[in-house]
Each structure stands twice: as C-alpha cells, then as structure tokens.
C-alpha positions, 0 to 999 in steps of 0.5 A: 886055516880056513877050516879053523876060521870057518869053525870060529865063525860058526861058533860065534854065530851060534853064540850070537843066536843063543844070547838073543834067546835068553830072557832075564827074569827078575826074582819074584816075577817068575809066576808071570811066565810059568803060571806058578805062584809062590805059596802064601800061607798067611794069605790063605789062612786070612782069606779062610779064617771067617769060614773056619771060625763059622764051621767050628762054631757051628759044629761045637759040642758043649764040653758037658756033652762030651764022651770018650767016643768024641776023642781018640786021634781026632780033633773035636769042636768044642764050646765051654764056659768056666772059671780061670783057675790059672794063668800058666806061662812057659817058654819065656812068656811065649807059651801061655795057657789059661787053665779053666774049670769048665762048667759040667766037664770033670777033666782039666782044661788048658786053653792055648793063648799064645804067642806060641801055639802047639799042634795043628788043631784048627787046621786038622778040624776045618774042612775048607781045605784038605792036604791035596789042596797043597803042593807038599807037606811043607805048605800043609804045615805052613797053613797050620802055622798060619791058622795058629797065627790067625788065632793069636792075632784075631782072638787072643791078642785083642784081649791082652790077657795076663794073670789078672784073668784068674778067677773070671769067667771065660766062654771059649769055642775052639778046637779040642784035643785030648781026652775026658781027663785032660783037654787042650783047646785052641780058641776060635773065639774067647770072651772074658766076663 
C-alpha cells in the first residue's frame, strides 16, 4: 500500500512539475516565440510593386520591334499603343480583356483587365524575387496572385473600363506571353486617350 501511495505521490508531483512548464500561446502570436512570421503575399507584392513596375517599364520592348526569338517559353516586357477594337467579357464579367490593334504589330493583342487574371506573367518577368525567396510552391503561387491583384487595384480598377473604350487609343506597358501571332499582356501601366 505504501508503494502505491508513493507511486501516486510521485506521479502527482511529476504532473505538477510538468504543468508548470507549459506556456499557452495565443493564436497568431506564434512568430514572437518561434521567429517564424506568417507569409503575407499582399504585403510582399504591395511593397515590391513600384520596383516591379519600374523594372518592367525600363526593359519594355516596343511591340513593333518584337521577333519570334523574343518568345518561346518566356515572358517579354512590352510597350505598345493602338486602338481598342473589342471589349471582351467572360466569366460573368470577371475575366475581361481589351482586344487591341497594336501599331506596328501584325498579331492579335489581348490585354487582361480583370478582375480575374490568368497566369503568372508579372511574377515570372520580375527579377526582384525568385522561388528561393519563398518557403514553398504555395507561397510562390500566392505571390503571383497578389501581384495580379496589384495590377487590378493599381492599374485597371481606377480606369473603370467598359465597352465605351472601344475605338479609343490605348498605351500599355506590361508582361507579354504568346507569340508573334497572338500576345496576351498583363499591364503594369495603361492609359486611355
């Protein structure tokens, strides 16, 4: 009986000692203790946006000067002007584009104007950050989506584009994918005259 009481007392003392070592941490404050901070794609893209716009603008090649060698699997910084021939609306008005007849370029040009943007052209063209700057593929993908959100908020939304833009002259700087026959451009700068 004494052994049972002694074992029970030892177990109770162990439990009391262990509970004194437990620290309860509020959700969202883990980074204060581990040093790891939750990834915030919107904050990263927002702080990088001005530099990315500058980099793409500085390296943009006139659409009229593009050659087949500029494409393949890569994204190209491009600047073009031309007339809007169509306001294209898909996905219940959330995947809009301007179809532009670009000056000096014979191929078709589609300029993404959101609010849904396909692809990762802006992320893939910029050199400020690379995959190794991120913990995993999920963060890299979130960064691309956040950059597309910057396009919508900073470039497209302030213009409140609708089908009245057809027939107007536009100037676009952005990330182009495709070929000499058909370009899809995600803009970092867009003006309508």
